C-alpha positions in Angstrom: 0.0 0.0 0.1 1.1 3.9 -0.9 2.1 5.9 2.3 3.6 9.5 2.4 6.1 9.4 5.0 8.9 12.1 7.2 12.3 11.3 7.4 14.9 13.4 8.5 12.8 16.4 7.7 11.9 15.0 4.1 8.9 13.6 3.1 8.3 11.0 0.4 6.3 8.5 -0.9 6.9 4.6 -0.5 4.9 1.2 -0.2 4.5 0.0 3.2 4.8 -3.9 3.9 2.9 -4.2 7.0 3.7 -7.7 7.6 7.3 -7.0 7.6 7.3 -3.9 9.3 9.0 -2.0 6.3 8.3 0.5 4.1 10.2 0.7 0.5 11.2 3.6 -1.0 8.9 4.5 -4.2 10.5 6.1 -7.5 8.9 8.5 -9.5 5.4 10.3 -9.2 2.9 8.2 -7.6 0.3 9.6 -9.7 1.7 8.8 -13.1 2.0 4.8 -11.9 0.8 2.3 -15.2 -0.1 -0.7 -13.1 -1.3 -1.3 -9.7 2.1 -1.1 -7.8 5.0 1.7 -8.4 8.9 0.9 -9.0 10.8 1.1 -6.1 14.1 2.3 -5.6 15.4 -0.7 -3.8 16.0 0.9 -0.7 13.8 -0.1 2.3 13.4 1.9 5.7 12.1 0.2 9.4 8.2 1.2 9.8 9.4 2.4 13.2 11.8 5.0 11.9 9.4 7.0 9.4 6.0 9.3 10.8 3.2 8.7 8.8 1.5 11.7 7.1 -1.5 12.1 5.4 -1.1 10.0 2.2 -2.0 12.6 -0.3 -2.4 16.3 -0.2 -5.4 17.3 -1.9 -6.2 20.6 -3.4 -9.8 20.0 -2.3 -11.8 17.4 -0.4 -15.4 16.8 -2.1 -17.9 15.0 0.3 -20.7 13.3 0.2 -23.5 13.7 2.6 -26.3 10.9 3.8 -24.8 8.4 0.9 -25.8 5.4 3.8 -29.4 4.2 3.8 -29.2 4.0 7.8 -27.5 7.3 8.0 -30.0 9.6 6.4 -32.9 7.9 8.6 -30.5 8.7 11.7 -30.4 12.4 10.5 -34.3 12.3 10.0 -33.9 13.2 6.5 -34.8 11.9 3.3 -33.0 9.7 0.9 -31.2 12.2 -1.6 -32.3 11.6 -5.3 -28.7 12.7 -6.6 -25.3 12.7 -4.4 -25.4 15.6 -1.8 -21.8 17.4 -2.6 -19.9 19.6 -0.1 -16.7 20.7 0.4 -13.5 20.6 3.1 -10.7 23.1 2.4 -7.1 21.2 1.9 -5.9 23.0 5.5 -8.8 20.2 7.4 -6.3 17.4 5.9 -4.0 15.5 8.9 -2.5 12.2 8.7 -2.3 9.4 11.1 -1.8 9.9 14.5 -2.3 14.0 14.2 -4.8 15.2 17.0 -8.3 16.4 15.8 -8.5 19.9 17.8 -11.8 20.8 19.4 -12.3 24.2 18.3 -13.7 26.7 21.2 -16.3 27.6 18.7 -18.4 24.5 19.0 -19.9 22.5 22.0 -20.7 19.3 20.0 -18.1 17.5 17.7 -18.8 14.8 16.0 -16.9 12.2 14.1 -17.9 10.6 10.7 -16.2 7.3 9.6 -15.4 7.3 5.9 -14.0 5.5 2.8 -12.1 8.1 0.9 -11.3 7.5 -2.9 -7.7 9.4 -4.1 -7.9 10.6 -7.4 -5.1 9.9 -10.1 -5.2 12.0 -12.6 -7.2 15.4 -14.0 -11.0 14.2 -14.1 -13.8 15.9 -15.5 -17.2 14.7 -16.7 -16.2 11.2 -16.4 -18.9 8.4 -16.9 -19.2 5.9 -14.1 -18.2 3.2 -16.4 -14.4 4.7 -17.0 -14.2 5.9 -13.1 -11.8 3.3 -12.3 -9.0 4.6 -15.0 -8.8 7.7 -12.6 -8.8 6.4 -9.6 -5.6 5.5 -7.6 -6.9 3.8 -4.5 -8.6 4.1 -1.4 -7.8 5.1 2.2 -9.8 5.6 5.7 -10.8 9.2 6.7 -12.9 10.8 9.6 -15.3 13.7 8.2 -15.4 15.9 11.6 -18.4 17.9 12.3 -19.1 20.7 14.5 -22.5 19.7 14.8 -24.3 22.6 16.5 -22.7 24.9 13.9 -24.1 23.1 11.0 -27.7 23.1 12.3 -27.3 26.7 13.8 -26.0 27.8 10.1 -28.5 26.1 7.9 -25.2 24.8 5.6 -22.5 23.1 6.2 -19.3 25.0 5.4 -18.4 26.5 8.8 -19.1 23.1 10.7 -16.8 21.1 8.3 -14.3 23.1 7.8 -11.7 23.9 10.9 -8.1 22.8 10.3 -7.7 19.2 11.3 -11.3 18.1 10.4 -10.3 15.8 7.9 -8.2 12.6 9.1 -6.7 10.5 5.9 -4.5 7.5 6.0 -2.6 5.3 7.2 -2.3 4.1 3.3 -3.6 4.1 -0.2 -4.8 0.3 -1.2 -4.9 0.7 -5.3 -6.9 -2.0 -6.8 -9.3 -2.5 -4.1 -12.6 -4.0 -4.6 -14.9 -1.4 -2.8 -18.2 -2.7 -3.2 -18.4 -4.6 0.0 -15.9 -3.3 2.6 -16.6 -3.5 6.1 -15.8 0.0 7.9 -15.5 0.1 11.6 -15.6 3.5 13.6 -13.9 2.9 17.6 -14.4 5.8 20.0 -12.0 4.8 23.3 -12.1 1.1 22.1 -15.8 1.1 21.7 -17.4 0.7 18.4 -20.0 3.6 17.7 -19.6 2.3 13.7 -19.7 -1.4 12.1 -21.4 -1.3 8.3 -20.3 -2.4 5.0 -20.1 0.0 1.8 -22.5 -2.3 0.0 -24.8 0.1 1.8 -23.8 3.1 0.1 -27.1 4.5 -2.0 -24.6 5.9 -4.5 -21.7 3.7 -5.6 -18.1 5.2 -5.9 -18.4 4.8 -9.8 -21.3 6.9 -9.8 -20.1 9.5 -7.1 -17.2 10.0 -9.8 -19.7 10.9 -12.5 -21.4 13.3 -10.4 -18.6 14.9 -8.6 -16.8 15.6 -12.1 -20.2 16.8 -13.8 -19.6 19.7 -11.7 -16.0 20.1 -11.1 -12.1 19.5 -12.6 -10.7 17.0 -10.1 -6.5 16.7 -9.8 -4.5 14.2 -8.8 -4.6 13.8 -5.1 -8.1 15.1 -4.8 -10.3 13.1 -2.5 -13.7 11.9 -2.4 -15.4 11.1 1.1 -18.2 8.7 0.5 -20.6 9.4 3.5 -20.6 7.8 6.6 -22.9 5.0 8.1 -25.4 5.1 10.9 -23.2 5.6 14.5 -22.7 9.0 14.2 -21.7 10.7 18.0 -19.9 13.2 20.0 -16.1 13.5 20.9 -14.8 14.9 24.0 -10.9 16.1 24.6 -8.8 13.6 25.3 -10.7 10.4 23.5 -9.0 8.2 21.2 -11.1 7.4 17.6 -10.0 5.1 15.0 -11.3 4.1 11.6 -10.6 0.4 10.5 -11.6 -0.3 6.4 -11.6 -3.9 5.4 -8.1 -3.9 3.0 -6.5 -0.6 3.9 -5.9 -1.1 8.3 -6.7 1.6 10.8 -6.7 5.1 10.9 -6.1 6.4 14.7 -6.0 9.6 16.0 -7.0 11.7 19.3 -8.8 14.5 20.1 -7.4 17.7 21.8 -8.7 21.3 23.0 -7.9 24.2 21.3 -4.9 25.5 23.2 
């Protein structure tokens, strides 16, 4: 799986071999891969000698709301006839272990565990049956929301856009069959969400088509595919993880705003 890591002040991409606890350094641009696995330089690093970063640096994060049937019911909202889109700025993105900051402006911070799609190449007006050609792979995400501000504002920009409100990682899994992946969110070790991507209202190819009908996606951009039932509150000191079958576990924690 593709990771982005920092070592000795430099950030590079590598291929994580988790069972060997190693990272193999990748040669060239990960967004220009022709196959499922990149070319390696031959250099290997122990996993404990690197610090994993967010696996990509999107120009924008396109989020899909209400894309699981049970979550729409949970939120008391009708099933959408087409994907509900909103944006998170690039400044919301943090990597594994980087804390979620609980802003002073909110009193109701919520988590939403999600499958994230990472775009491989410039995409505009892509049809669903061509979507796989534009996808680098998949990673775990947490869509963090200031729920009280969302209800207060009547729209979602402020409540979704605080710095640190989009943890991504730990790695990008290319060539992953995304149609029936188990996604589990835990807070302090307790399971809060446990669902399958087969419950998505709009599939990944449908989302790529819908988003690129509106805007151009660039290499490294991310689509968050929505969250299942079970969203809830976070408090400073909480540990939260999102585990997705075939990808791994994104683990982070919540701190108060300094």
